[in-house]
C-alpha positions as CSV (number, residue, x, y, z in Angstrom):
1,X,4.5,-13.9,242.9
2,X,8.2,-12.1,243.1
3,X,9.4,-15.4,241.6
4,X,7.4,-15.7,238.5
5,X,7.8,-12.2,237.4
6,X,11.9,-12.1,238.0
7,X,11.6,-15.2,235.7
8,X,9.9,-13.6,233.0
9,X,12.0,-10.4,233.0
10,X,13.8,-10.1,229.4
11,X,17.3,-8.5,230.6
12,X,17.8,-9.3,234.5
13,X,20.0,-11.9,235.4
14,X,21.0,-13.1,238.9
15,X,20.3,-11.2,242.0
16,X,21.7,-7.2,241.9
17,X,18.6,-6.0,240.7
18,X,16.2,-7.7,243.6
19,X,15.4,-4.2,245.3
20,X,14.7,-2.9,241.7
21,X,12.4,-5.2,240.9
22,X,10.3,-5.3,244.2
23,X,10.1,-1.5,243.5
24,X,8.8,-1.9,240.2
25,X,6.3,-4.8,241.3
26,X,5.0,-1.9,243.7
27,X,5.3,0.6,241.0
28,X,3.3,-1.0,238.6
29,X,0.3,-2.5,241.1
30,X,-0.1,1.2,241.9
31,X,0.2,2.1,238.6
32,X,-3.0,-0.5,238.0
33,X,-4.8,0.4,240.7
34,X,-5.0,4.1,241.2
35,X,-5.1,5.3,237.8
36,X,-8.0,2.8,236.6
37,X,-10.9,1.0,238.0
38,X,-8.8,-2.3,238.4
39,X,-9.2,-4.2,241.7
40,X,-6.3,-6.8,241.4
41,X,-7.6,-10.1,242.9
42,X,-5.2,-10.7,245.8
43,X,-2.2,-8.7,247.8
44,X,1.0,-8.1,246.7
45,X,3.5,-7.9,249.7
46,X,6.5,-8.5,248.7
47,X,9.6,-7.4,251.2
48,X,13.8,-8.0,251.5
49,X,15.0,-9.0,254.4
50,X,17.6,-6.3,255.4
51,X,19.5,-8.4,257.9
52,X,19.9,-11.5,255.2
53,X,18.9,-10.2,251.9
54,X,16.2,-12.8,251.7
55,X,13.0,-11.6,249.5
56,X,9.9,-12.5,251.7
57,X,6.9,-12.9,249.7
58,X,3.5,-12.8,251.4
59,X,1.8,-12.0,247.9
60,X,-1.5,-13.8,247.2
61,X,-2.0,-12.9,243.5
62,X,-1.5,-15.7,241.6
63,X,-3.2,-14.9,237.8
64,X,-1.4,-15.4,235.4
65,X,-2.4,-12.6,233.4
66,X,-1.5,-10.1,236.2
67,X,1.8,-11.6,236.3
68,X,2.6,-11.1,232.9
69,X,1.4,-7.7,233.0
70,X,3.6,-7.0,235.6
71,X,6.7,-8.4,234.3
72,X,6.1,-6.0,231.3
73,X,6.0,-3.1,233.4
74,X,9.0,-4.3,235.1
75,X,10.4,-5.1,231.7
76,X,9.5,-1.7,230.4
77,X,10.8,0.2,233.3
78,X,14.3,-1.3,234.2
79,X,17.0,-0.5,232.4
80,X,17.1,0.8,228.9
81,X,15.5,-2.0,226.9
82,X,15.8,-1.2,222.9
83,X,12.2,-2.4,222.8
84,X,10.5,0.2,224.9
85,X,7.8,1.6,222.6
86,X,6.6,-2.1,221.9
87,X,6.8,-3.0,225.8
88,X,4.7,0.4,226.6
89,X,2.2,-0.8,224.2
90,X,1.9,-4.1,225.2
91,X,1.5,-2.8,229.0
92,X,-1.0,-0.5,228.1
93,X,-3.0,-3.0,226.2
94,X,-2.9,-5.4,228.9
95,X,-4.1,-3.0,231.0
96,X,-6.8,-1.9,229.0
97,X,-8.0,-5.8,229.0
98,X,-8.3,-5.7,232.5
99,X,-10.2,-2.6,233.1
100,X,-12.7,-4.3,230.5
101,X,-12.8,-7.4,232.3
102,X,-15.0,-8.0,235.6
103,X,-12.6,-10.4,236.9
104,X,-10.3,-7.1,237.6
105,X,-12.9,-5.0,238.3
106,X,-14.3,-6.6,241.1
107,X,-17.4,-8.3,238.8
108,X,-19.7,-10.6,240.8
109,X,-19.2,-13.6,238.9
110,X,-15.1,-12.9,238.0
111,X,-15.2,-13.9,234.5
112,X,-15.0,-11.3,231.6
């Protein structure tokens, strides 16, 4: 999941922001699951090995919509993006779509 989110980040290149990206992925997951009725389709488990600096990603979330929603959050939260307001609206819109979808609310059939 980490690699997929990182590919979608607009202003980030290289590895120097990996710790920040991991933190923002976790913050977004917390925002999605604690402030609404959203249930993520899997687990987010990403750490950075303190010795080797290698990313250890044991996440089971592979849903494209969730990954794009988390990437939108990261794009708006990391640095000072010139399009912050647009990214905030896009994130809130995606979050609202997730809230209304049975796929992300633990619906029995996983369909909208």
